[in-house]
N, C-alpha and C positions, 0 to 999 in steps of 0.2 A: 504494500500500500504506500503510495506516494504521499509525502507530507503536503499539506495545503500551503501554497505559496503565500508569502506575507501580503497583506493588503497594501496597495500603493499608498505612500505617504501623502498626506494632504499637501498641496503646493503651498509654499511659503513665498513671501515677497522676495526674500533673499535668493532662493533657487530660481524663481522666475526672472528676477533682475539679471542674474548671471546668464540665463539662457537667452533672454531678449538682447542683452549686451553682445553676446556672441553673434546673434543674428544681425544686429546693427553693424558690427564689425565686418561681417560678410558683405553687407550692402555697401559699406563705406570703402571696402578694399578696392572697389572699382575706381575710386578716386585717389587711392593711395593714402587714405585717412584712417586706416584700420588700427592706429595706435592711440586714437582719441580716448580720453577718460570719459566713461559713461556712468552716470549716477541717476538717482531718482529725480533730481531737479534738472537734469539735462533736457533741453527743449529740442524737438525735432527740427524746428525751423531756424531759430537763431543760433543754437549751438552746433547742431549737426548739419544744418543747411541742406536738409533732404528735399528733394523734388517730389512731385506727386508720383512719378514713375517709381521712385525709391520706396514709397509707401506700398505700391502694388507688389514690389519684390518682397518687402517685409511681410505683407499679408500672406504671400505664398509660403514663406518660411514659417510663419506662425501656424498655418494650416498643416504644413508638413510635420511640424513638431507636435501639435496639439489636436490635430484633426479639426472637424467642423465645430467643435465646442467653442473655439475662439474665432470670431468673425470680425476682422478689423474693419472691413467696409461697413458693416452694420453699426459698429461702434462709432465710426467717424460720421456716419449718416445722421446720427442723433445730435450732432454738434453744429453750432453756427460757425461762420468763417473765423471769427476771432478766437474761438475755443480751439479750433484746429491749429491756427497759427501759434497759440500759446501752449499746445499740447506738450506735456512732459513725459519722459520715460516712466516716471513714477505712476502717472495716471494710467498709462497703458499696462504697466505691471499690475496695478490694482484691478484693472478690467480683466486681465488674464486670470489672476488668482480667483476672482469672483466667478468668472465663466467656468473655470475648472471645478470649483466647489459646487456650483449650481448644476452643472451638466454632467457631473460625475468624473472624478479623476481616474487616470489609468490608461 
């Protein structure tokens, strides 16, 4: 009889921040900016200077990692222009953690 595998750990802001930071470095590598420091207060627009196409790439990486439980397009669709301009990595991390907890981790 095989032992039951452990239940997946609940996602934490720290683990999600590390994963999202890795994804952002992948996106930024195209520009040679993959050594940038990324934290919860880092903004996508002012600090990382991401273009809309970069957000599409990030959305694909998020879906690759978390499946359809995390939908970046849906998340952004609920914001007005100024909120998107001021979007921080921390706000995205909180959204990912919430989505994974709400939609089942694992």
